[in-house]
N, C-alpha and C positions, 0 to 999 in steps of 0.2 A: 685693458684699455692702450691701443695703439698711440704712435705719435699723431697720428691725423684723426682721432676720435674713437668710437667704439667700431667694433667688427661689424655688428649688425647693419650700421648705415651703410657700409661697404657692400655688405651682401645685399641689401634691400637695392642699392644702385644696380649690381650687377642682374638681379631679377628684373627690373623695370627696363633698363636700357638693353639687354641682350649682349652686351659687351662683357667679355670676361674681366671682370675689375674686383681682386682680392686684396686684403689688406698687405699680404705680402709683394704682391705684385706692385702695388701703389709705393711702397718701401723701394721698391728697386726701381721705378719711375722716377721717384724723388732724388734716387742718387746719381741719376744720368745728368749730363750737362745740359743745362737748357738754353736756347737761344731765346734773346728777349726780342719782344716784338710789341707794337702799340695795336689795340683791338677798340674801335670805336664800338660802344653797344648803346642801346637806347635806355633813357632813365627807367624805364619800366622792367628791361631786362636786369639792368643792375639792381633793382628794388627787389626783384624776384630772386637773383642769386645771393644777395646778401641775407633775404630771409631762409632760404634754404640752407646756408652756412651756419646761419644761427640755429637752426633746429636741429642739423645733423654733424656739425663742426669739421665738414669736409671745406677745405680751402677752396674759394672762388675758383682759381687758377686750375684745380684739378677738375671741376666742372667743365672749365672752357676746354681743358687739353680733352676731356672724354668728348666734348661734342664737336670736335676737330676729329677725334677717331669716329665717330658715327659718320661723319659726312664721307671720310674717306672709305670708310667700309662700304657705304651707300655708292658711291661713285666709283667703285674698285675696278669696274669694267672699262673705265675709260682712262685709266692709270697704266704706263707701261709696266709689262710683267715679262715673267718668262716666255719667251717663243716657242710655240709648238713646233715638233719634228715634223708636223704634216701641217701643210696650208689648207685651211679649211675652204677657201676659195678655189683651191686647184681641183675642180671635179672633171674628170675625164670620162 
């Protein structure tokens, strides 16, 4: 059993979300410095997150960070990235 609950909970999250989420990765993530922010959620979201936490023993903050990762992955094409050597708009 890890610091954040049993490994099977994290493996289940990995399969459901499609985001690589392994207990050793969570240990690395938790060791990294975090930036504090305020997020306003609905009472229903809060209740659902706390029920999920009670059942899986995964901290609510981990679920919130995972949600942010999913959004960033979904909209990755709108984020700046490495530039191509050939401009796709430059068709001759």
